[in-house]
C-alpha positions, 0 to 999 in steps of 0.5 A: 357815559353822559345820559339823562338817567346817569344825570338823575342818578348823579343828582341823587348821589350828590344831593347833600352837596346840591342842597348846600349849593342851592342854599348858598345861592339863595343866601347870596342872592338876598344878602344885604338886601333891605326887603330880603326874601320879599323880592321873590314875590315883588319882582313878579308882582311889579312886572305883572302890574306894569304889563297889565297896565300897558296892555289893558289900559293903553293898548286895550288888549283882551284875553280870549274867551273873556278871561280876566286879562291879568290872569291870562297875562300872569299865567304866561309871565310867571313861567317866562320869569322862571325861564329867563332868570334861570337861563341867565343865572345858570349861564354864569354858574360855572364861571362864577364859581371858579374856586369850586371848579379849581378845587376838589372834584365834584360833578360840575353840572351841580352848579348849573342845576343849583342855579336853575333850582333857585329860580324854580323856587321863585316860580313856586313862590310866584304860584302863590300870586297865581292862586290869589288871581285865580280866587279873585277872579272866581276861576273854576279849577278842575282836574286839568290842574294836575297837569301843572306839576308835569309841565313844571317838570318838563319846563325844568329839565328843558331850562337845565338842558339849554343851560348846561352848554351855555354855562360851559361855553361861557367859560371859553367865550365870554360873549356868550353871556351877552348873546344870551341876553339878546336872545332872551329879549327877542324870545320874549316877543316871540312867545305868547305872554301878553297875547295868544297864539291864536292871534298870530298870522297863519304864515308865522305859526311855524315859529310858535310850533317849535318854540317850547316856551310858547307850547308850555305857556299854552298848555298852562293856559289850557289847564288853568284858564280853560279847565281842559287837558292840553292837547296830547300832541302838544304834550308829547312834543313838549316831553320829547323836546325837553328830554332831547334838550337835556340829553344834548346839553349834558353831552356837550357839557361833559365833553367840555368839562375836562378843560374848565379848570384851564379857563376859570 
């Protein structure tokens, strides 16, 4: 029976295969690349520089409480890059591994998890840029920063949860990959990356209340910018929605898994 507990047990039991898939993804991703692994840092730096210039110099956007706008922006941008890249890569993970799917049996969810973990490694590497921005802006760091690993964990299982059914459905309906691209594009603007939730008109706040990416980004900003604990109500909702996402996604994935070999 598919359940979050069995999911973690499966990952641990097949950890060697999972590590192999992760290293394979990383090698393929940067194979024959002139700059190689430097792209892990260049991608977020380029996006940060572009968005910071556009919104601070052209639109004259400011961050709440006189916080450095580049830091405010990057705290929202880095988790978003992880989310968007991970979902896009994981959606293609099963379809792109047809030789493995039609070969010996192994838990197919490992393909999805390995694709997400690779992007999670990018997130951790991007945290080095975050550290530089925090030091450069003389931002004080307190015990609230201990929430960051907790938020990373919930963000990870949320992404895995929504990626599992997408990866499965992409085998049956190839339109899914294009739909994912459109939804991620729209989701970007409905997530407070270059603006704060406080600037959203009250009548539209309900959109952000149920947008888990919005809640996560706001929680990251509480911990890193304001040096206070994120609201416990928001943390509880993040935890519940993340676990529900994983449970529902795993259920759908395992229901569709027996037919995978017929569609790759």
